[in-house]
gemmi code that builds the backbone of each chain (N, CA, C; Angstrom):
import gemmi

chains = {
    "A": [
        ("VAL", (259.199, 10.529, 55.790), (259.442, 11.086, 57.070), (258.807, 9.930, 58.242)),
        ("LEU", (259.775, 9.485, 58.989), (259.402, 8.222, 59.851), (258.368, 8.838, 60.937)),
        ("GLU", (257.506, 8.061, 61.174), (256.642, 8.645, 62.066), (257.229, 8.852, 63.410)),
        ("LEU", (257.144, 10.196, 63.796), (257.436, 10.419, 65.225), (256.375, 10.274, 65.997)),
        ("ALA", (255.585, 9.365, 65.957), (254.394, 9.537, 66.435), (254.351, 8.839, 68.097)),
        ("LYS", (255.509, 9.417, 68.712), (255.718, 9.050, 70.050), (254.608, 9.560, 71.161)),
        ("GLY", (254.198, 8.388, 71.993), (253.276, 8.907, 73.131), (251.921, 8.954, 72.613)),
        ("PHE", (251.327, 8.502, 71.468), (250.296, 8.510, 71.040), (249.402, 7.288, 71.368)),
        ("ARG", (248.363, 7.210, 71.743), (247.489, 6.376, 72.459), (247.177, 5.315, 71.292)),
        ("GLY", (247.730, 4.237, 71.331), (247.350, 2.949, 70.404), (247.592, 3.056, 68.722)),
        ("LYS", (247.906, 4.365, 68.530), (247.896, 4.566, 66.908), (249.081, 4.641, 66.405)),
        ("LYS", (249.905, 3.223, 66.421), (251.251, 3.369, 66.021), (251.555, 2.504, 64.697)),
        ("VAL", (250.445, 2.438, 64.042), (250.524, 1.776, 62.661), (250.604, 2.895, 61.805)),
        ("HIS", (251.504, 2.488, 60.934), (251.937, 3.630, 59.891), (250.704, 4.351, 59.375)),
        ("ARG", (249.634, 3.612, 58.867), (248.724, 4.240, 57.762), (247.876, 5.250, 58.846)),
        ("ILE", (247.525, 4.673, 60.017), (246.723, 5.600, 60.958), (247.481, 6.552, 61.472)),
        ("ALA", (248.642, 6.316, 61.800), (249.443, 7.088, 62.560), (249.943, 8.435, 61.795)),
        ("ARG", (250.122, 8.285, 60.668), (250.431, 9.293, 59.619), (249.403, 10.665, 59.554)),
        ("ASP", (248.130, 10.003, 59.628), (246.876, 11.084, 59.859), (247.147, 11.820, 61.200)),
        ("ARG", (247.278, 11.020, 62.041), (247.176, 11.562, 63.487), (248.416, 12.480, 63.821)),
        ("VAL", (249.483, 12.285, 63.056), (250.615, 13.063, 63.293), (250.427, 14.540, 62.414)),
        ("ALA", (249.490, 14.167, 61.266), (249.157, 15.389, 60.832), (248.397, 16.295, 61.626)),
        ("LYS", (247.344, 15.837, 62.137), (246.567, 16.511, 63.095), (247.366, 17.067, 64.065)),
        ("ALA", (248.245, 16.439, 64.690), (248.823, 17.051, 65.818), (249.700, 18.186, 65.367)),
        ("LEU", (250.204, 17.923, 64.426), (251.117, 19.240, 63.630), (250.174, 20.350, 63.617)),
        ("GLU", (248.967, 20.239, 63.078), (248.115, 21.093, 62.780), (247.780, 21.950, 64.102)),
        ("HIS", (247.521, 21.113, 65.089), (247.174, 21.553, 66.485), (248.370, 22.447, 66.958)),
        ("SER", (249.599, 22.046, 66.942), (250.749, 22.614, 67.476), (250.814, 23.930, 66.804)),
        ("TYR", (250.729, 23.933, 65.305), (250.913, 25.246, 64.540), (249.785, 26.360, 65.204)),
        ("ARG", (248.522, 25.725, 65.123), (247.615, 26.825, 65.679), (247.775, 27.092, 67.164)),
        ("ASP", (248.267, 26.244, 67.893), (248.307, 26.752, 69.372), (249.468, 27.620, 69.676)),
        ("ARG", (250.392, 27.572, 69.046), (251.598, 28.234, 69.270), (251.059, 29.721, 69.100)),
        ("ARG", (250.080, 29.950, 68.175), (249.523, 31.185, 68.022), (248.710, 31.403, 69.113)),
        ("ARG", (247.646, 30.462, 69.434), (246.881, 30.645, 70.644), (247.487, 30.848, 71.831)),
        ("LYS", (248.613, 30.205, 72.039), (249.361, 30.502, 73.391), (249.634, 31.707, 73.635)),
        ("LYS", (249.925, 32.558, 72.620), (250.295, 33.779, 72.781), (249.158, 34.646, 73.416)),
        ("ARG", (247.823, 34.298, 72.938), (246.830, 34.930, 73.346), (246.323, 34.752, 74.489)),
        ("ASP", (246.539, 33.350, 74.915), (245.816, 32.753, 76.090), (246.801, 33.453, 77.436)),
        ("PHE", (248.153, 33.557, 77.121), (248.882, 34.035, 78.310), (248.499, 35.595, 78.410)),
        ("HIS", (248.181, 36.260, 77.236), (247.907, 37.784, 77.370), (246.662, 37.807, 78.254)),
        ("LYS", (245.696, 37.058, 77.878), (244.433, 37.072, 78.651), (244.710, 36.772, 80.231)),
        ("LEU", (245.456, 35.836, 80.395), (245.683, 35.496, 81.773), (246.275, 36.651, 82.543)),
        ("TRP", (247.373, 37.207, 81.922), (248.206, 38.472, 82.483), (247.198, 39.560, 83.025)),
        ("ILE", (246.230, 39.817, 81.922), (244.995, 40.900, 82.220), (244.403, 40.434, 83.317)),
        ("THR", (243.753, 39.393, 83.475), (243.090, 38.935, 84.681), (243.697, 39.156, 85.914)),
        ("ARG", (244.762, 38.562, 85.813), (245.751, 38.666, 87.065), (246.174, 40.045, 87.404)),
        ("ILE", (246.535, 41.004, 86.593), (246.798, 42.553, 86.842), (245.443, 42.916, 87.465)),
        ("GLY", (244.463, 42.692, 86.783), (243.073, 43.364, 87.302), (242.727, 42.831, 88.530)),
        ("ALA", (242.896, 41.625, 89.019), (242.808, 41.053, 90.442), (243.636, 41.846, 91.167)),
        ("ALA", (244.887, 41.878, 90.849), (245.820, 42.652, 91.850), (245.459, 44.224, 92.093)),
        ("ALA", (245.199, 44.705, 90.913), (244.814, 46.135, 90.931), (243.634, 46.350, 91.886)),
        ("ARG", (242.733, 45.567, 91.786), (241.596, 45.516, 92.751), (241.904, 45.340, 94.252)),
        ("LEU", (242.903, 44.613, 94.441), (243.394, 44.920, 95.809), (243.883, 46.109, 96.295)),
        ("HIS", (244.189, 46.889, 95.463), (244.810, 48.077, 95.656), (243.719, 49.363, 95.357)),
        ("GLY", (242.421, 48.812, 95.346), (241.229, 49.682, 95.216), (241.178, 50.283, 93.435)),
        ("LEU", (241.589, 49.777, 92.804), (241.936, 50.111, 91.361), (241.193, 49.110, 90.526)),
        ("GLY", (240.826, 49.420, 89.202), (240.699, 48.343, 88.211), (241.646, 48.181, 87.453)),
        ("TYR", (241.585, 47.085, 86.341), (242.558, 46.921, 85.334), (242.461, 48.244, 84.566)),
        ("SER", (241.381, 48.585, 84.170), (241.339, 49.782, 83.546), (242.039, 51.101, 83.798)),
        ("GLU", (241.653, 51.569, 85.104), (242.048, 52.605, 85.569), (243.674, 52.541, 85.953)),
        ("PHE", (244.098, 51.303, 86.130), (245.273, 51.210, 86.218), (246.383, 51.121, 85.388)),
        ("MET", (245.811, 50.755, 84.231), (246.616, 50.748, 83.018), (246.485, 52.062, 82.371)),
        ("HIS", (245.378, 52.865, 82.624), (245.503, 54.255, 82.225), (246.487, 55.100, 82.985)),
        ("GLY", (246.529, 54.694, 84.244), (247.241, 55.659, 85.128), (248.727, 55.314, 84.612)),
        ("LEU", (249.059, 54.034, 84.337), (250.277, 53.357, 83.918), (250.852, 54.644, 82.741)),
        ("ASN", (249.784, 54.386, 82.007), (250.301, 55.044, 80.645), (250.397, 56.515, 80.630)),
        ("ARG", (249.726, 57.187, 81.418), (249.804, 58.424, 81.738), (250.912, 58.801, 82.292)),
        ("GLN", (251.636, 58.167, 83.029), (252.883, 58.240, 83.514), (254.074, 58.146, 82.793)),
        ("LYS", (253.867, 58.713, 81.393), (254.828, 58.694, 80.363), (254.886, 57.352, 80.085)),
        ("VAL", (253.974, 56.672, 79.585), (254.188, 55.119, 79.021), (255.056, 54.430, 79.753)),
        ("GLU", (254.430, 53.983, 80.928), (255.314, 52.838, 81.707), (255.162, 51.463, 80.842)),
        ("LEU", (256.166, 51.249, 79.944), (255.948, 49.835, 79.244), (256.090, 48.886, 80.115)),
        ("ASN", (255.051, 48.524, 81.067), (255.036, 47.556, 81.869), (254.744, 46.320, 81.394)),
        ("ARG", (254.425, 45.970, 80.102), (254.129, 44.790, 79.675), (253.762, 43.480, 80.510)),
        ("GLN", (252.386, 43.308, 80.063), (251.627, 42.274, 81.076), (252.478, 41.180, 81.797)),
        ("LEU", (253.702, 40.782, 81.206), (254.431, 39.790, 81.815), (254.915, 40.275, 83.020)),
        ("LEU", (255.330, 41.685, 83.130), (255.592, 42.019, 84.422), (254.587, 42.318, 85.233)),
        ("ALA", (253.611, 41.658, 85.125), (252.554, 41.631, 86.151), (252.734, 40.268, 86.818)),
        ("ASN", (253.743, 39.610, 86.634), (254.145, 38.549, 87.414), (254.582, 39.115, 88.645)),
        ("MET", (255.079, 40.493, 88.498), (255.682, 41.251, 89.767), (254.324, 41.248, 90.763)),
        ("ALA", (253.151, 40.952, 90.211), (252.196, 41.329, 91.224), (252.068, 39.886, 92.260)),
        ("ILE", (252.576, 38.894, 91.740), (252.757, 37.611, 92.389), (253.969, 37.519, 93.196)),
        ("LEU", (255.125, 37.842, 92.670), (256.217, 37.506, 93.186), (256.976, 38.836, 94.032)),
        ("ASP", (256.555, 40.073, 93.613), (257.188, 41.221, 94.192), (256.145, 42.206, 94.474)),
        ("PRO", (254.896, 41.971, 95.157), (254.216, 42.557, 95.673), (254.214, 44.024, 96.000)),
        ("ASP", (255.288, 44.165, 96.603), (255.583, 45.606, 97.080), (255.948, 46.574, 96.032)),
        ("SER", (256.727, 46.021, 94.909), (256.800, 46.959, 93.886), (255.514, 47.342, 93.184)),
        ("PHE", (254.741, 46.264, 92.942), (253.341, 46.368, 92.379), (252.636, 47.354, 93.179)),
        ("LYS", (252.721, 47.165, 94.509), (251.988, 48.369, 95.250), (252.556, 49.523, 95.115)),
        ("SER", (253.825, 49.851, 94.979), (254.197, 51.256, 94.697), (253.715, 51.646, 93.307)),
        ("LEU", (253.653, 50.878, 92.150), (252.976, 51.169, 90.923), (251.490, 51.882, 91.289)),
        ("ALA", (250.861, 50.800, 91.797), (249.301, 51.111, 92.323), (249.356, 52.460, 92.952)),
        ("ASP", (250.058, 52.644, 93.882), (250.171, 54.066, 94.685), (250.480, 55.039, 93.624)),
        ("SER", (251.320, 55.052, 92.724), (251.698, 56.060, 91.930), (250.772, 56.474, 91.025)),
        ("VAL", (249.697, 55.309, 90.701), (248.377, 55.578, 89.839), (247.405, 56.113, 90.543)),
        ("SER", (247.195, 55.793, 91.801), (246.170, 56.630, 92.668), (246.411, 58.028, 92.959)),
        ("SER", (247.577, 58.213, 93.189), (247.911, 59.648, 93.500), (248.212, 60.574, 92.189)),
        ("LEU", (247.916, 60.155, 91.212), (247.630, 61.013, 89.919), (246.525, 61.937, 89.923)),
        ("PRO", (246.766, 63.471, 89.433), (245.411, 64.055, 89.695), (244.623, 63.657, 88.576)),
        ("PRO", (243.351, 63.658, 88.885), (242.295, 63.498, 87.912), (242.503, 64.253, 86.544)),
        ("LEU", (241.880, 63.551, 85.217), (241.866, 64.463, 83.977), (240.751, 65.395, 84.146)),
        ("LYS", (241.068, 66.451, 83.358), (239.867, 67.548, 83.265), (238.630, 66.813, 82.493)),
        ("VAL", (237.637, 67.298, 82.946), (236.357, 66.834, 82.419), (236.221, 67.269, 80.885)),
        ("SER", (236.683, 68.094, 80.442), (236.706, 68.800, 78.897), (237.155, 67.585, 77.901)),
        ("LEU", (237.993, 66.587, 78.378), (238.325, 65.544, 77.605), (237.083, 64.630, 77.168)),
        ("LEU", (236.038, 64.691, 78.015), (234.796, 63.949, 77.766), (233.918, 64.567, 76.543)),
        ("MET", (234.292, 65.786, 76.281), (233.531, 66.364, 75.373), (233.164, 65.671, 73.646)),
        ("PRO", (234.201, 64.945, 73.279), (234.254, 64.312, 71.781), (233.311, 63.073, 72.295)),
        ("PHE", (233.231, 62.731, 73.168), (232.238, 61.523, 73.528), (230.674, 61.981, 73.322)),
        ("PHE", (230.441, 62.835, 73.882), (228.995, 63.491, 73.868), (228.657, 64.029, 72.394)),
        ("LEU", (229.533, 64.389, 71.409), (229.235, 64.872, 70.149), (228.666, 63.749, 69.307)),
        ("PHE", (228.863, 62.658, 69.817), (228.080, 61.511, 69.002), (226.600, 61.344, 68.990)),
        ("PHE", (226.078, 62.081, 69.987), (224.657, 62.014, 70.229), (223.912, 62.899, 69.695)),
    ],
    "B": [
        ("VAL", (248.817, 26.492, 98.238), (247.710, 27.651, 98.439), (246.838, 27.291, 99.342)),
        ("SER", (246.338, 27.753, 100.515), (245.280, 27.823, 101.283), (244.246, 28.574, 100.965)),
        ("LYS", (242.757, 27.972, 100.925), (241.609, 28.527, 100.444), (241.253, 29.278, 101.433)),
        ("LYS", (240.413, 30.412, 101.349), (239.779, 31.257, 102.415), (238.323, 30.777, 102.553)),
        ("TRP", (237.820, 31.148, 103.484), (236.372, 30.638, 103.671), (235.777, 32.110, 103.810)),
        ("TYR", (234.806, 32.347, 103.125), (234.051, 33.451, 103.309), (232.296, 33.201, 103.657)),
        ("ILE", (231.755, 33.883, 104.132), (230.379, 33.688, 104.633), (229.477, 35.110, 104.060)),
        ("VAL", (228.119, 34.720, 103.380), (227.325, 35.700, 103.039), (226.030, 35.471, 103.698)),
        ("ASP", (225.325, 36.399, 104.095), (223.974, 36.591, 104.666), (223.209, 36.878, 103.450)),
        ("ALA", (222.353, 35.862, 102.753), (221.472, 36.183, 101.583), (220.286, 37.142, 101.886)),
        ("THR", (219.979, 37.506, 103.227), (218.614, 38.105, 103.216), (218.521, 39.306, 102.632)),
        ("ASN", (217.411, 39.305, 101.825), (217.152, 40.460, 100.769), (218.240, 40.850, 100.144)),
        ("MET", (219.130, 39.974, 99.611), (220.011, 40.165, 98.417), (219.330, 40.099, 97.288)),
        ("ARG", (219.787, 40.586, 96.041), (219.186, 40.337, 94.963), (219.723, 38.876, 94.156)),
        ("LEU", (219.063, 37.893, 93.940), (219.462, 36.825, 93.618), (220.624, 36.666, 92.559)),
        ("GLY", (220.554, 37.412, 91.529), (221.490, 37.432, 90.541), (222.739, 37.935, 90.778)),
        ("ARG", (222.461, 39.194, 91.355), (223.691, 39.761, 91.604), (224.636, 39.073, 92.698)),
        ("LEU", (223.902, 38.226, 93.706), (224.485, 37.775, 94.695), (225.368, 36.722, 94.046)),
        ("ALA", (224.558, 36.041, 93.288), (225.124, 34.725, 92.508), (226.346, 35.155, 91.707)),
        ("SER", (226.298, 36.214, 91.268), (227.342, 36.810, 90.389), (228.715, 36.692, 91.113)),
        ("THR", (228.698, 37.381, 92.336), (229.849, 37.511, 93.199), (230.115, 36.411, 93.767)),
        ("ILE", (229.370, 35.600, 93.962), (229.566, 34.432, 94.604), (230.584, 33.679, 93.710)),
        ("ALA", (230.089, 33.494, 92.481), (230.891, 32.778, 91.221), (232.068, 33.461, 91.137)),
        ("TYR", (232.191, 34.744, 91.218), (233.698, 35.265, 91.188), (234.633, 34.721, 92.250)),
        ("TYR", (234.113, 34.869, 93.428), (235.040, 34.168, 94.522), (235.386, 32.810, 94.472)),
        ("LEU", (234.139, 32.109, 93.897), (234.218, 30.682, 93.950), (235.641, 30.190, 92.870)),
        ("ARG", (235.604, 30.994, 91.959), (236.677, 30.868, 90.901), (238.023, 31.288, 91.322)),
        ("GLY", (237.902, 32.232, 92.090), (239.171, 32.545, 92.626), (239.715, 33.947, 91.793)),
        ("LYS", (238.619, 34.623, 91.343), (239.337, 35.832, 90.482), (239.477, 36.975, 91.153)),
        ("ASP", (239.457, 36.743, 92.592), (239.998, 38.104, 93.421), (241.424, 37.887, 93.491)),
        ("SER", (242.148, 36.993, 93.285), (243.432, 36.929, 93.665), (244.378, 36.955, 92.223)),
        ("PRO", (245.591, 37.663, 92.551), (246.549, 37.632, 91.400), (247.120, 36.429, 91.019)),
        ("MET", (246.953, 35.273, 91.821), (247.336, 34.121, 91.590), (246.599, 33.275, 90.800)),
        ("PHE", (245.427, 33.923, 90.203), (244.468, 33.163, 89.624), (244.786, 32.180, 88.505)),
        ("THR", (244.591, 31.029, 88.535), (244.999, 30.071, 87.625), (243.817, 29.219, 86.896)),
        ("PRO", (243.690, 29.493, 85.734), (242.344, 29.022, 85.194), (242.380, 27.498, 85.082)),
        ("SER", (243.534, 26.652, 85.264), (243.580, 25.308, 85.122), (243.236, 24.669, 86.421)),
        ("LEU", (243.476, 25.341, 87.677), (243.181, 24.856, 88.966), (242.097, 25.678, 89.698)),
        ("ASP", (241.674, 24.732, 90.636), (240.648, 25.483, 91.526), (241.269, 25.965, 92.771)),
        ("MET", (241.478, 27.240, 92.605), (242.168, 27.903, 93.785), (241.312, 28.948, 94.560)),
        ("GLY", (239.974, 28.836, 94.099), (239.405, 29.879, 94.832), (238.912, 29.898, 96.194)),
        ("SER", (238.049, 30.443, 96.545), (237.524, 30.505, 97.994), (236.328, 29.726, 98.160)),
        ("TYR", (236.052, 28.985, 99.466), (234.899, 28.606, 99.975), (233.849, 29.651, 100.277)),
        ("VAL", (232.640, 29.476, 99.830), (231.674, 30.520, 100.190), (230.474, 29.974, 100.887)),
        ("ILE", (230.208, 30.284, 101.876), (229.069, 29.741, 102.897), (227.935, 30.874, 102.760)),
        ("VAL", (226.514, 30.388, 102.319), (225.722, 31.067, 102.280), (224.480, 30.836, 103.287)),
        ("VAL", (224.239, 32.069, 103.956), (223.226, 31.646, 104.959), (222.141, 32.467, 104.886)),
        ("ASN", (220.755, 31.746, 105.524), (219.373, 32.629, 105.270), (219.195, 32.400, 103.903)),
        ("SER", (219.250, 31.505, 103.174), (219.158, 31.419, 101.704), (217.605, 31.248, 101.425)),
        ("GLU", (216.826, 31.215, 102.544), (215.305, 31.276, 102.139), (214.935, 32.608, 102.023)),
        ("LYS", (215.795, 33.773, 102.565), (215.437, 34.906, 102.588), (215.920, 35.713, 101.346)),
        ("VAL", (216.477, 35.162, 100.191), (217.072, 35.888, 99.256), (215.772, 36.386, 98.487)),
        ("GLY", (216.116, 37.579, 97.647), (215.069, 38.160, 97.214), (215.009, 38.496, 95.664)),
        ("VAL", (213.781, 38.591, 94.935), (213.954, 39.015, 93.482), (212.994, 40.066, 93.229)),
        ("THR", (213.431, 40.881, 92.207), (212.270, 42.063, 91.865), (211.320, 41.707, 91.020)),
        ("GLY", (210.510, 42.609, 90.984), (209.146, 42.557, 90.044), (208.118, 41.264, 90.363)),
        ("ARG", (207.902, 40.726, 89.217), (207.043, 39.665, 89.652), (207.476, 38.238, 89.556)),
        ("LYS", (208.899, 38.218, 89.586), (209.513, 36.997, 89.583), (209.095, 35.860, 90.539)),
        ("ARG", (208.661, 36.334, 91.782), (208.742, 35.769, 92.967), (207.372, 34.551, 92.398)),
        ("THR", (206.502, 35.141, 91.846), (205.138, 34.205, 91.308), (205.725, 33.888, 90.057)),
        ("ASP", (206.235, 34.548, 89.091), (206.421, 34.057, 87.636), (207.593, 33.429, 87.307)),
        ("LYS", (208.751, 33.645, 88.101), (210.045, 32.842, 87.684), (209.776, 31.126, 87.692)),
        ("LEU", (210.059, 30.560, 86.559), (209.729, 29.442, 86.572), (211.285, 28.440, 86.642)),
        ("TYR", (211.260, 27.419, 87.352), (212.370, 26.655, 87.271), (212.041, 25.270, 86.807)),
        ("ARG", (212.670, 24.663, 85.821), (212.330, 23.832, 85.046), (213.388, 22.659, 85.234)),
        ("ARG", (212.991, 21.284, 85.277), (213.845, 20.237, 84.975), (213.193, 19.136, 84.152)),
        ("HIS", (214.149, 18.442, 83.560), (213.469, 17.427, 82.730), (214.083, 15.957, 83.445)),
        ("SER", (213.138, 14.764, 83.369), (213.732, 13.759, 84.082), (214.440, 12.891, 83.155)),
        ("GLY", (214.604, 13.384, 81.783), (215.103, 12.308, 80.886), (214.154, 11.435, 80.187)),
        ("ARG", (212.884, 11.399, 80.799), (211.698, 10.578, 79.827), (211.033, 11.547, 79.056)),
        ("PRO", (210.556, 10.900, 77.937), (209.724, 11.743, 77.252), (208.332, 12.309, 77.991)),
        ("GLY", (208.266, 13.680, 77.792), (207.112, 14.076, 78.724), (207.266, 14.260, 79.984)),
        ("GLY", (208.752, 14.453, 80.311), (209.169, 14.527, 81.764), (209.604, 15.949, 82.166)),
        ("LEU", (208.960, 16.972, 81.429), (209.483, 18.212, 81.876), (208.616, 18.801, 82.925)),
        ("LYS", (209.214, 19.342, 83.968), (208.524, 19.657, 85.222), (208.796, 20.890, 85.668)),
        ("GLU", (207.849, 21.917, 85.736), (207.925, 23.333, 85.890), (207.561, 23.670, 87.456)),
        ("GLU", (208.190, 24.496, 88.044), (208.011, 24.920, 89.491), (208.024, 26.335, 89.450)),
        ("THR", (207.453, 26.990, 90.078), (207.463, 28.306, 90.458), (208.410, 28.730, 91.390)),
        ("PHE", (209.083, 30.084, 91.531), (210.020, 30.477, 92.553), (209.506, 30.385, 93.971)),
        ("ASP", (208.196, 30.909, 94.180), (207.508, 30.745, 95.198), (207.706, 29.195, 95.862)),
        ("HIS", (207.244, 28.624, 95.031), (206.847, 27.168, 95.268), (207.983, 26.463, 95.786)),
        ("LEU", (209.123, 26.587, 95.079), (210.527, 26.045, 95.212), (211.163, 26.589, 96.548)),
        ("GLN", (210.744, 27.762, 96.595), (211.337, 28.433, 98.059), (210.624, 27.772, 99.209)),
        ("LYS", (209.689, 27.456, 99.238), (208.849, 26.728, 100.350), (209.434, 25.177, 100.276)),
        ("ARG", (209.870, 24.783, 99.138), (210.115, 23.347, 99.260), (211.689, 23.213, 99.642)),
        ("ILE", (212.498, 23.602, 98.893), (213.975, 23.444, 98.995), (214.667, 24.772, 98.752)),
        ("PRO", (214.682, 25.472, 99.601), (215.116, 27.102, 99.424), (216.531, 27.208, 99.074)),
        ("GLU", (217.340, 26.181, 99.455), (218.728, 26.257, 99.231), (218.955, 26.033, 97.502)),
        ("ARG", (218.075, 25.257, 96.953), (218.317, 24.976, 95.692), (218.424, 26.260, 94.820)),
        ("ILE", (217.775, 27.379, 95.148), (217.557, 28.555, 94.605), (218.892, 29.265, 94.297)),
        ("VAL", (219.666, 29.087, 95.272), (220.995, 29.842, 95.392), (221.797, 29.016, 94.485)),
        ("GLU", (221.713, 27.843, 94.809), (222.593, 26.743, 94.058), (222.311, 26.672, 92.549)),
        ("HIS", (221.236, 26.962, 92.108), (220.892, 26.939, 90.962), (221.584, 27.914, 90.224)),
        ("ALA", (221.383, 29.223, 90.694), (221.630, 30.580, 90.242), (223.372, 30.633, 90.230)),
        ("VAL", (223.938, 30.040, 91.129), (225.202, 30.105, 91.149), (226.048, 29.062, 90.122)),
        ("ARG", (225.168, 27.824, 90.110), (225.849, 26.769, 89.000), (225.785, 27.451, 87.566)),
        ("GLY", (224.726, 28.004, 87.398), (224.612, 28.726, 85.939), (225.575, 29.677, 85.650)),
        ("MET", (226.559, 30.231, 86.769), (227.449, 31.149, 86.324), (228.818, 30.636, 86.557)),
        ("LEU", (228.957, 29.411, 86.796), (230.261, 28.747, 86.885), (230.510, 28.058, 85.578)),
        ("PRO", (231.748, 27.925, 85.172), (232.040, 26.909, 84.055), (231.422, 25.571, 84.209)),
        ("LYS", (231.153, 25.060, 82.930), (230.326, 23.777, 83.147), (230.991, 22.648, 82.710)),
        ("ASN", (232.294, 22.394, 83.555), (233.097, 21.492, 83.089), (233.499, 20.640, 84.489)),
        ("ARG", (234.406, 19.669, 84.351), (234.866, 19.164, 85.613), (235.192, 20.093, 86.711)),
        ("LEU", (236.162, 21.087, 86.021), (236.583, 22.129, 87.326), (235.314, 22.899, 87.867)),
        ("GLY", (234.531, 23.167, 86.790), (233.298, 23.882, 87.434), (232.600, 23.297, 88.453)),
        ("ARG", (232.309, 21.956, 87.986), (231.791, 20.968, 89.076), (232.355, 21.126, 90.283)),
        ("ALA", (233.991, 21.041, 90.447), (234.386, 20.991, 91.490), (234.413, 22.445, 92.340)),
        ("MET", (234.423, 23.388, 91.741), (234.368, 24.585, 92.355), (232.833, 24.834, 92.949)),
        ("PHE", (231.719, 24.254, 92.161), (230.521, 24.186, 92.909), (230.415, 23.577, 94.182)),
        ("ARG", (231.207, 22.747, 94.451), (231.160, 21.774, 95.547), (232.056, 22.513, 96.719)),
        ("LYS", (232.491, 23.924, 96.508), (232.917, 24.761, 97.464), (231.845, 25.651, 98.015)),
        ("LEU", (230.600, 25.398, 97.258), (229.782, 26.425, 97.789), (228.809, 25.786, 98.869)),
        ("LYS", (228.536, 26.553, 99.889), (227.574, 25.677, 101.065), (226.784, 26.553, 101.168)),
        ("VAL", (225.337, 26.105, 101.154), (224.390, 26.806, 100.984), (223.400, 26.456, 102.237)),
        ("PHE", (222.888, 27.326, 103.147), (222.065, 26.769, 104.312), (220.797, 27.878, 104.365)),
        ("LYS", (219.742, 27.141, 104.847), (218.674, 28.170, 105.203), (218.632, 28.284, 106.707)),
        ("GLY", (218.145, 29.403, 106.853), (218.327, 29.700, 108.410), (219.919, 30.072, 108.773)),
        ("GLY", (220.180, 30.784, 109.955), (221.125, 31.621, 110.141), (222.396, 30.855, 110.505)),
        ("ASP", (222.396, 29.384, 110.692), (223.451, 28.787, 111.221), (224.206, 27.884, 110.174)),
        ("HIS", (225.363, 27.493, 110.437), (226.024, 26.517, 109.613), (227.151, 25.876, 110.419)),
        ("PRO", (227.409, 24.567, 109.887), (228.273, 23.919, 110.840), (229.803, 24.064, 110.450)),
        ("HIS", (230.219, 25.245, 109.922), (231.359, 25.169, 109.578), (232.220, 26.375, 110.455)),
        ("GLY", (231.723, 26.595, 111.806), (232.119, 27.640, 112.437), (234.030, 27.311, 112.712)),
        ("ALA", (234.235, 26.229, 112.637), (235.627, 25.893, 112.678), (236.670, 26.553, 111.618)),
        ("GLN", (236.120, 26.936, 110.657), (236.914, 27.444, 109.514), (236.818, 28.968, 109.555)),
        ("LYS", (236.367, 29.527, 110.560), (236.183, 31.177, 110.754), (236.079, 31.730, 109.634)),
        ("PRO", (234.945, 31.716, 108.874), (234.614, 32.371, 107.678), (234.825, 34.035, 107.789)),
        ("GLU", (235.008, 34.680, 106.844), (234.669, 36.036, 106.969), (233.767, 36.538, 105.982)),
        ("PRO", (233.269, 37.838, 106.397), (232.198, 38.218, 105.374), (232.619, 38.610, 103.928)),
        ("LEU", (231.837, 38.209, 103.141), (232.169, 38.327, 101.771), (232.047, 40.033, 101.356)),
        ("PRO", (233.193, 40.396, 100.882), (233.046, 41.703, 100.475), (232.121, 42.098, 99.197)),
        ("ILE", (231.012, 42.671, 99.479), (230.139, 42.935, 98.314), (230.075, 44.432, 98.205)),
    ],
}
model = gemmi.Model(1)
for chain_id, residues in chains.items():
    chain = gemmi.Chain(chain_id)
    for i, (resn, *xyz) in enumerate(residues, 1):
        res = gemmi.Residue()
        res.name, res.seqid = resn, gemmi.SeqId(i, " ")
        for name, pos in zip(("N", "CA", "C"), xyz):
            atom = gemmi.Atom()
            atom.name, atom.element = name, gemmi.Element(name[0])
            atom.pos, atom.b_iso = gemmi.Position(*pos), 0.0
            res.add_atom(atom)
        chain.add_residue(res)
    model.add_chain(chain)
structure = gemmi.Structure()
structure.add_model(model)
structure.setup_entities()
């Protein structure tokens, strides 16, 4: 396979390039998986920041969303927070106006002690 | 994206807690536009930095160390002492430890402006008080 080692700094001699290309392919394999994780993290951070602007935190916000019969918002649609803040605000409002859960749900946690 | 300016009065605030929130804003994590690859955080001005507080016996016991790079060049200094000498550095040191330690982190650090006393030359930026 011809070295498609385009754009590599100074390593275009077949012998050396072979190794560098192998490494580059390793990196790209690994990072295709990493990329998914990285974006997930970013979305969560952004959702959290946006939620805080509305007096909630990421955890409360997502909890509220789940309670409303699984709003499958999928983090990517927290692009909404940037591009369409009004829709995001209405989501945040729908969460804040939920009635609080009854305290009895905390009982299972206390049984651990 | 234009960056906001904030101002905080350090008087009697707990060092670490203050530094933690400052770093948060310096990084820009308060905004949904947060982007880890760029510095889109806010500027923070700290005023009255000589009045920042610590609990317990830290005032006399907390040590700041630095090494000059030469053998045997470790130098210690107590909080108390440093505060009398260069009070701004206390806050700077605390915040710097809470920012990422890379090129971007250093750039973020430059957005922190610490002053002793109550005045600062950045009136033109109309800073708002930092929400704590």
